[in-house]
C-alpha positions in Angstrom: -8.8 -15.7 -0.5 -9.3 -12.1 0.4 -9.6 -10.6 -3.1 -7.8 -7.5 -4.2 -11.1 -6.0 -5.3 -14.8 -6.8 -4.9 -17.5 -4.7 -6.7 -19.9 -3.1 -4.2 -23.6 -3.0 -5.0 -25.7 -0.4 -3.2 -29.0 -2.3 -3.7 -30.7 -0.2 -6.3 -28.7 -1.2 -9.4 -31.1 -3.9 -10.7 -34.1 -1.8 -9.8 -32.9 1.1 -11.9 -31.9 -1.2 -14.7 -35.4 -2.7 -14.7 -36.8 0.9 -14.8 -34.6 1.7 -17.8 -35.7 -1.5 -19.6 -39.4 -0.8 -18.9 -39.1 2.8 -20.1 -38.7 1.4 -23.7 -35.4 3.3 -24.2 -32.3 1.4 -23.4 -30.0 3.0 -25.9 -27.8 5.9 -24.8 -28.8 9.3 -23.6 -32.0 8.4 -21.9 -33.3 9.4 -18.5 -30.5 7.8 -16.4 -27.8 9.2 -18.6 -29.2 12.6 -18.1 -29.4 12.0 -14.3 -25.7 11.1 -14.2 -24.7 14.1 -16.3 -26.7 16.4 -14.0 -25.2 14.8 -10.9 -21.7 15.6 -12.0 -22.4 19.0 -13.4 -24.2 20.1 -10.2 -22.1 18.5 -7.6 -18.6 19.1 -9.1 -19.3 22.2 -11.3 -18.0 20.4 -14.4 -19.0 22.5 -17.4 -20.3 19.6 -19.6 -20.3 15.9 -18.9 -20.8 13.1 -21.4 -20.9 9.5 -20.3 -18.8 7.1 -22.4 -18.4 3.3 -22.5 -15.0 3.6 -20.8 -12.3 6.1 -19.7 -10.4 4.8 -22.7 -13.1 6.1 -24.9 -13.2 9.4 -23.1 -9.5 9.8 -23.7 -9.9 8.9 -27.4 -12.6 11.5 -27.7 -10.2 14.0 -26.2 -7.6 13.2 -28.8 -10.1 13.7 -31.6 -11.4 16.9 -30.1 -7.9 18.4 -29.8 -7.3 17.5 -33.5 -4.2 15.4 -32.8 -2.3 14.8 -36.0 0.6 12.6 -36.9 3.8 14.1 -35.6 2.2 16.0 -32.7 3.8 15.5 -29.4 1.9 14.6 -26.2 3.5 14.6 -22.8 2.3 11.9 -20.4 3.9 10.1 -17.4 5.4 6.7 -18.2 3.9 5.2 -15.0 0.3 5.0 -16.1 -2.1 2.7 -17.8 -1.7 2.1 -21.5 -4.9 3.9 -22.4 -3.4 7.2 -21.4 -0.9 6.9 -24.2 -2.8 4.8 -26.7 -5.6 7.3 -27.1 -3.2 9.8 -28.6 -0.9 7.2 -30.4 -4.0 6.1 -32.3 -4.1 9.6 -33.8 -0.5 9.4 -34.8 1.0 11.4 -31.9 4.5 10.9 -30.7 4.3 10.1 -27.0 6.9 12.0 -24.9 7.2 10.2 -21.6 7.8 12.1 -18.4 9.1 10.8 -15.1 7.2 10.5 -11.8 8.1 12.4 -8.7 10.1 10.8 -5.8 7.2 11.6 -3.5 4.4 9.8 -5.3 3.9 8.3 -8.8 2.4 11.5 -10.2 4.1 13.3 -13.1 7.0 15.5 -12.1 5.7 18.9 -13.0 9.2 20.4 -12.6 10.4 18.2 -15.5 7.6 19.0 -18.0 8.9 22.3 -19.5 12.2 20.7 -20.6 10.2 18.2 -22.7 8.2 20.9 -24.6 9.0 21.5 -28.3 7.2 23.4 -31.0 5.3 20.1 -31.7 4.0 19.7 -28.2 0.2 19.9 -28.2 -1.1 18.3 -25.0 0.0 17.5 -21.5 -1.9 14.6 -19.8 -1.4 14.6 -16.0 -2.6 11.3 -14.4 -3.9 11.7 -10.8 -2.5 8.5 -9.5 -4.5 6.9 -6.6 -6.8 9.9 -6.8 -4.1 12.2 -5.5 -3.8 15.5 -7.4 -0.8 16.3 -9.6 0.7 19.8 -9.2 -2.0 21.3 -11.3 -1.1 25.0 -10.6 2.3 24.5 -12.1 1.1 22.3 -15.0 -1.6 24.8 -16.0 1.0 27.7 -15.7 3.3 25.8 -18.1 0.4 24.9 -20.4 -0.8 28.5 -20.6 2.7 29.9 -21.2 3.2 27.6 -24.2 -0.4 27.5 -25.4 -0.7 23.7 -24.8 -3.9 21.8 -23.9 -4.3 19.9 -20.7 -6.3 16.7 -20.4 -6.6 15.4 -16.9 -6.6 11.6 -16.7 -8.8 11.4 -13.6 -9.7 7.8 -14.0 -9.0 7.2 -10.3 -9.9 10.7 -9.0 -13.6 10.9 -8.4 -14.5 13.1 -5.4 -10.9 14.3 -5.0 -9.9 17.9 -4.9 -7.0 20.3 -5.4 -7.1 23.6 -3.5 -10.9 23.2 -3.4 -11.3 22.5 -7.1 -12.6 19.0 -8.0 -10.1 17.0 -10.0 -11.3 16.9 -13.6 -12.4 20.6 -13.5 -9.0 22.2 -13.9 -7.8 21.1 -17.4 -9.4 21.8 -20.7 -10.8 18.2 -20.7 -10.8 15.3 -18.3 -11.6 11.6 -18.4 -13.0 9.5 -15.6 -13.4 5.7 -15.2 -16.3 3.7 -13.7 -14.6 0.4 -14.1 -15.4 -2.2 -11.4 -12.1 -1.4 -9.6 -13.0 2.3 -9.1 -14.8 4.0 -6.2 -18.1 4.2 -8.0 -18.7 1.7 -10.8 -20.8 0.7 -13.8 -18.9 -2.5 -14.6 -17.3 -0.8 -17.5 -17.9 2.9 -18.1 -16.4 6.3 -18.3 -17.0 10.0 -18.7 -15.6 12.9 -20.7 -15.6 16.3 -18.9 -15.4 19.4 -21.1 -14.4 22.5 -19.3 -13.7 24.6 -22.4 -16.7 25.9 -24.3 -14.9 25.6 -27.6 -15.3 21.8 -27.4 -18.8 21.3 -26.1 -20.7 21.1 -29.4 -18.1 19.0 -31.2 -17.8 16.6 -28.3 -21.5 15.7 -28.7 -21.0 15.1 -32.4 -17.9 12.9 -32.0 -19.7 10.9 -29.4 -22.6 10.3 -31.8 -20.6 8.7 -34.7 -19.9 12.1 -36.1 -23.5 13.1 -36.5 -25.5 16.0 -35.0 -28.0 13.6 -33.7 -28.1 15.1 -30.2 -28.9 18.5 -31.6 -31.7 16.9 -33.6 -33.3 15.3 -30.6 -33.2 18.7 -28.8 -35.1 20.2 -31.7 -32.2 22.4 -32.7 -32.0 21.1 -36.3 -34.8 19.5 -38.4 -32.6 16.6 -39.6 -29.3 15.1 -38.7 -26.4 13.8 -40.7 -22.7 13.1 -40.9 -20.9 16.3 -40.1 -17.6 15.2 -38.5 -15.5 12.2 -37.7 -16.5 10.2 -34.6 -17.5 6.9 -33.2 -20.1 5.2 -31.0 -18.8 6.3 -27.6 -22.1 6.6 -25.6 -23.1 3.8 -23.2 -26.5 2.2 -23.0 -29.1 3.2 -20.4 -28.4 -0.1 -18.6 -24.9 1.1 -17.7 -26.1 4.6 -16.8 -28.9 3.2 -14.6 -26.3 1.0 -12.7 -24.0 4.0 -12.3 -26.7 6.3 -11.0 -27.5 3.9 -8.2 -23.8 4.2 -7.2 -23.8 8.0 -7.5 -26.7 8.3 -5.1 -24.6 6.6 -2.5 -21.3 8.4 -3.2 -20.9 10.0 0.2 -21.6 6.7 2.0 -19.2 4.9 -0.3 -16.5 7.5 0.3 -16.9 7.6 4.1 -16.4 3.8 4.2 -13.4 3.8 1.9 -11.7 6.6 3.8 -12.2 4.6 7.0 -10.6 1.5 5.5 -7.7 3.7 4.1 -7.2 5.2 7.6 -7.1 1.8 9.3 -4.3 0.7 6.9 -2.4 3.8 7.7 -2.9 3.6 11.4 -1.9 -0.1 11.5 1.1 0.1 9.2 2.7 3.5 9.2 4.1 3.7 12.7 6.2 0.5 12.3 6.8 0.3 8.5 7.9 3.9 8.1 10.9 3.0 10.3 11.7 0.1 8.0 12.1 2.4 5.0 8.7 1.6 3.4 7.2 4.5 1.5 3.6 5.4 1.9 1.1 7.5 -0.1 1.8 11.2 0.1 -1.0 13.7 -0.6 0.0 16.6 -2.8 0.0 20.1 -1.2 -3.6 21.4 -1.7 -4.8 17.9 -2.5 -7.3 15.5 -0.8 -7.5 11.8 -0.4 -10.4 10.0 -2.1 -9.3 6.6 -0.8 -9.1 5.0 -4.2 -6.3 2.7 -3.1 -3.8 2.0 -0.5 -0.3 1.2 -1.6 3.2 0.5 -0.2 6.5 1.1 -1.9 8.9 -1.7 -0.9 12.7 -1.6 -0.7 13.2 -3.4 -4.0 11.6 -5.9 -6.4 12.8 -8.9 -4.4 11.2 -7.6 -1.2 7.9 -6.9 -3.0 7.8 -10.4 -4.6 8.3 -12.0 -1.2 5.7 -9.8 0.5 3.2 -10.7 -2.3 3.9 -14.4 -1.7 3.6 -14.0 2.1 0.2 -12.4 1.8 -0.9 -14.9 -0.7 0.1 -17.7 1.6 -1.9 -16.0 4.4 -4.9 -15.8 2.1 -4.8 -12.2 0.8 -4.4 -11.1 -2.8 -2.1 -8.1 -3.3 -1.0 -6.8 -6.7 1.6 -4.6 -8.2 0.6 -2.0 -10.8 1.9 -0.4 -14.0 5.0 -1.3 -15.9 6.8 1.7 -17.3 5.4 2.4 -20.7 8.6 3.8 -22.1 10.0 0.2 -21.7 7.0 -1.5 -23.1 7.4 -3.9 -26.1 5.4 -1.5 -28.3 7.0 1.8 -27.5 10.5 1.0 -26.3 12.0 1.5 -29.8 10.1 4.8 -30.2 11.1 6.3 -26.8 13.7 9.1 -27.0 16.0 7.3 -24.6 15.7 9.4 -21.4 16.2 7.5 -18.1 13.0 7.7 -16.1 14.3 6.6 -12.8 11.2 7.1 -10.7 8.9 5.4 -13.1 11.0 2.3 -13.0 11.3 2.7 -9.2 7.5 2.4 -8.8 7.3 -0.3 -11.4 9.6 -2.6 -9.3 8.4 -1.6 -5.8 4.8 -0.4 -5.6 2.3 -2.8 -4.1 -1.4 -2.3 -3.8 -3.2 -3.9 -0.9 -6.8 -5.4 -0.9 -9.2 -2.5 -0.9 -13.0 -2.6 -1.4 -16.1 -1.4 0.4 -16.9 -4.7 2.1 -13.4 -5.3 3.4 -14.2 -6.1 7.1 -12.1 -5.2 10.1 -11.1 -8.8 10.8 -9.8 -9.4 7.3 -8.0 -6.1 7.2 -6.4 -6.6 10.5 -5.1 -10.0 9.3 -3.5 -8.3 6.3 -2.0 -5.6 8.6 -0.6 -8.2 11.0 0.9 -10.3 8.2 2.7 -7.3 6.7 4.0 -6.1 10.1 5.2 -9.7 10.8 6.9 -9.8 7.4 8.8 -6.6 8.1 9.8 -7.7 11.6 12.0 -10.2 9.8 13.5 -7.8 7.3 
């Protein structure tokens, strides 16, 4: 089978892991963690970066930093991974689900303001497939109502919006380095802090609520428990693996963009005439080639296409199920119809996409999809 995803190794991961082990410090915030932080802060102008064990942890840190309390309201798209909502639900927030746009699965910025109440504290735009949400409008709304913005940039490494790196626009942002992402650490994530108000406290929360980081910099003569927090920082083994990937970011991105473009060139001219919807890049946005997806006519067509590709030896997968209809939150949802979220839930299909996907395998996938739609 051609897998949906295959982790790519640059060749230096094990070398750097060995270096980390031999250094005698394999707990967090060692040499490779600092190298990763510097890479992001220098290359993407993020104000402050902190590696975490996952994007989920980064989102949970954001919820603590923003002092989310029971009864606070947080606006997020329904078409997203559960972590986007769960991070704030853990703090007692009421999740207010927003619909996607009809153009792509990103949150519909035009519908956000109608959801705002005096209890609204945060908006969490999710840059689906690494494609920017309408951040100008979202930040305008947030500033008008004095609301924080946390960018869920899990899929958005090396993607931009009017020249600004995604993750640099909101007050906070969360990235993922899960093995399905463009650059990986197996599991791993990062919190980006763009607002000076949160820098010092972010370090404390990440270190179990202690001022341990300040102690190791010599800023205090002892450290203790000064706030709530948890153990959010990853080991040097994870940071070493990630740094090997970051060194090859441009190479990885060039390859992924070429694969994305081959899908587009092979599928769009024919399938667009069959009513199939393709990824649409937001005005001002860029394509970081995180994934390539199709939006089928209906659930039945998607199910049959998945089976046709599987029979041919290729593994394609659908994506999120609308969170407002999830078993956990259905009874808590306020009841609005979220038509476009349900639309993508039933129709969106992700094609195999990874660095080592060769031309022959990709052409087979393209041919099989075209043949399928010739019969539709």
